[in-house]
N, C-alpha and C positions, 0 to 999 in steps of 0.2 A: 596284400601280398600279390606278386605277379603270378600268373598262371604259366607254368613252364611249357614251352613249345619246342621240344628238342629237334634241332635241325632246321627250324623255320624262323629263327630269330632274325628280324629285319636288319640289314646292314647299318641303317641309321641308328638303331638302338644299340647295336654292338659297339659302334664308335662312341656313342654317348656314355655307355657303361665304361669303356676303356678310359675315356678322358676323366670321368668321375673317380675311377679307381686310382689313376695316376695322381690326381689332385690330392686325394686323401693320403696316399703313400708319401707324398712330398710336402705335406703341410709342416711348417716350421714351428716348433714350440717357442723358439726365440722371438719370432714375429708375433706370436700370440702374447708373449710377455710384454713386448713393446706396445701392443695395442691396449693391453690392460693398464700400463703406465700412462699411455696417452689419454685413455678414458678418464683417468684421475686428474691429469694435468689440465684438461680443458676446463676444469672448475676454477682454475687460478684467476682468470680475468674477472669472473663473477665475485670471487672472494675479495679481490682488491677493491672493486667497486663497492661491495657491501661494507668494507672497513671505512672507506671514504664517506659513505652515506651515514654511517654511525657517528662519524666525526663532524657532521654538520654540512658536508658538501652536498650540492644538489645533484646527486647521482642516483637517486632512488629509482627513477623511471628507467634509466639506462641499465641499472643492475637487474631490474625485473625483466627487461627485454633480453639481456644476455642470459639470465637464468632460464628463461623459457626456451632459448635455443640450446643451452648447455645440456639440459636433461636428456632430450632424445639422442643427441650426438654422443654423450657419455655412455648411455645405455647401449647404443649400437656398437660402439668401439669395444666395450667390455664384453658384450655377447660374442662378437667376432673373435676376440682374444681367447675367451673361454673355449669356444668351439675348436680353435687351433690347438689348444693344450689338453683337451679332454682325452682321457685314457680310452683306448679301444676295449671292446668286450673281451677279446682273448687275453689281454693283459690283466683286466680286472678278475677274470675267472682264474688266472694263474696265481695272482697275488692273494686272493681271498679263498680260503679253504672251505668256507661254508657253501652249502648247496645254493644255487642261484634262485632268484625270483625272476621268472620269465614273463615278459609282457608281450602279448599277442594282440595286434590291432591292425586295422586298415591304415595304410600309409597316409591316406588323405586327412587323418585327424592329428598328424604330427605337430601342427602349429596351432591346434585348437585351444581356445581359452574357455573358461567357464563364464558364460555371459552373466553380467551382474543385473539381472532383471529386478525391478523393485518388488516383485511378488516372490522372489526367491527366499526360501527359508534356510538355505545352505550357509554355513559359516563362511565368512570372508577371511582369507588368509592375509595376515599383516605383511607378508613378503611378496605379494602378487606383483608389485612393480618390478622386482628383481627376478621373480620366477613366474613369468606371465602365462606359461602354458600349463595345461592340465598334466602333461607328462612330467614336467619339472617338479610340480607339486607332489605327484606320485613318487618320483624318485627320492626326493628329500624325506618323504614319510616312510618309505619302505626299506631304505638302505640299512637301517638298524636291524632289520630281520634277515638280511642277506644281500649279496651283490645283485643289483637290479639290471637286467640285460634284456635286449631285444634284437631281433633281426633288423638291420638297417636298410633303408631304401637304397638300392645300389646306384641310383642316379644322382644322389646327393654328393656334392664335392667336398663338403665338410660335415662331420657328424653333428647331428642335432643335440641340443642339451636335454638331459633327462636320463633315460636308460643308456647304459654303455652298449654301443653298437657292435654286432657281429655281422659281417657282410657275406653274402653268398650270391652266386650267379643265378640267373633265372631258372636254370635247369637243376640247381642244387639246393634251393631254399627249403624244400620239404625235408630233405635229409638233415639240414641244419636245425630246423625246428624240432625234428624227431630227437636229435642228440641233446638239444637244450632241455626239452620237456622231460626226457628220461632222467636227467640229473636234477630237475627242479624240485625244490621243497614247496614252492607255491607257483601257480600259474594264474596270472591275471589276464583275463581275456576281455577285450572291449567289444561290446555288442555293436555289430554293423551289418552291412548287407553285401559286402564285396565278394567276388568269386573266390579270391584267395582265402578269405576267412572261412568259406564253406569247408575246405579241406581241413583247416585247423580245428573247427568245431567238431567235426567227426573224429579227427585224430585224438583230440583231448578226451572225448567221451569214450573212445575205444581203449584209452589207458585205464579206464575204470578206477580212477582215483579221485572221487568227488571231494574228498576232504583236502585235496591240494588245490582245488579250483576256486577262484573268486571271479565273479562276472561283473565287470565294470559296465554300468548302464549308460545309455546315451546322455550326452551333455546337453545343457540348456543352450539352444541356438539363439541366433539373433531374432529380432521381432518378426521378420518376414519369413523365417524358416519354419519348417515343421516343428511342432512341439516335441519334447522328450517322449511323451506318451505315444505320439504318432510314429516316431522312429522306432520305439521299442515294439510297437505292434507290428511294424514292418519286419523287424528281426524275428518276432514270433512266427509270422507267416512263413518265413523262409527256413528258419532253423528250430522252431519250437518243438517240432515232432521228433527231432534227433535226441532230445534229452529223455532219459528213462522215466522221469516224472514230470508232470506239467509245471511249467513256470507260471508265476502269478500273472493275472490279466492286467493288473495296474501296478505302477511303480511309485506313484505318489512323489514324495520328495527324496526317496532313497536313491543313493548313488551306487550301491553295490548289493549283490546277492552272493551268499555262500551256501554250501551244501552239506547236509548230513551224510553219514556213511551209506544211506540208502537212496541218495540223490534227492532227498527232499530239500527244496530251496528255502532259504531264510533271508529276509531283508536285513542288511546290516543297520543296526541302530533302532530296531523295532522296540517299541515301548514295552517294558515288562519282561523282555527277553535278555538273559544274561549272555555275555560274550564268552567264548571258549577260554578256559584258563590254561595255565601251563606255559612252558618256555619253548615249545615247538614253534617253528617258523610261521606257520599259518596263524596260530593263535596270537603271536606277537604282531603279525601284519594286520590282522583284523582289529586288534585293540588300537593300533596306531591310526589306521584308516578311520575308525569310528571317532577318534578324537579330532583328527584333521578335518574330516568332512562331516562334522556334527550338524544335525538338524536343529536349528535354533528355535527360540520361543516365539518368534513372530516374523512376518515378512520384512524384507530389507527396509522398506519405507517407514515401517513402524519403528524399527530399531534405530534408524538414523534420527527420526523425530525425537525418540526418547533420549538418545545420547546428546542431541543438541539441547534439549530441555535441561538435562543434568548439568550442562556446562553454562548455558545462558541464564538459567533460573537463579542460581546462587549469586552470579555477578549482578543481576538486576536487583536482587534482594539487598545485597550489600550497598549498591548504589542508592537505592531508595532510603535505606537507614541512615547512610552518611549525609545525604542531601537534606534529610529532614532535621 
């Protein structure tokens, strides 16, 4: 989140914000629909070549080449089309009477994906090709519990996919966050180190509603980046003292923490610990998150090896029996 500097905002940033605001206001849903159609139509040449290849024509290599080019182009067009057609936060909040789920995070994680390290024990989503970012995965998971909204980066010209965006000027974002969190049934806060997050951490704790808060822990970075544990420890050094009760020293494979009524933190998915029951929004959100971000039985490389063995083993067995 930006730090408001009333009366000292640089002219360059004001112009950038004005251009971004105008672009968002004039985005065309019809253009978005056209891009969605175009994203589907680019598959037509590949489909034609694939049909000829099945018919015995020597077009297999060409079909593979066209297919390799088609996938990224199609996904890009579809993503741009969806961003042009996505509903704004104000509209989502007006059309959905349920209390919102508010997502607080540093803007610099908006495009972040969950790195697929071979040592990861986190469940892999089957939809990751179409929902590549962590926020998109969160949004799909949590919308069943309430409208998923966030304050948008005011410099972006098109809303990002994921949480429905509510935009605010640099001088007004704290008021906007205050209004959203006051209405929220659930507050999902992503652990980070930004200056804007400092105000949000203290604000959420001052609400004194621990049973509405879910802390999203740092994501797995790329190989050369700091580990999840190192980034979590940095969060603890900056903000750990602000929580009424100490946060755990280590996060292991857990992706979320939630809190009891006395601010005692609990890792989501802890073995032997039952999840909150009932139909209230946070209980529903926790059960959905536990299912979506499940800690699996083995690291990714072990799972892939086992799955490959389950596919190749029977084939080899049948081949050996029939050849004998």
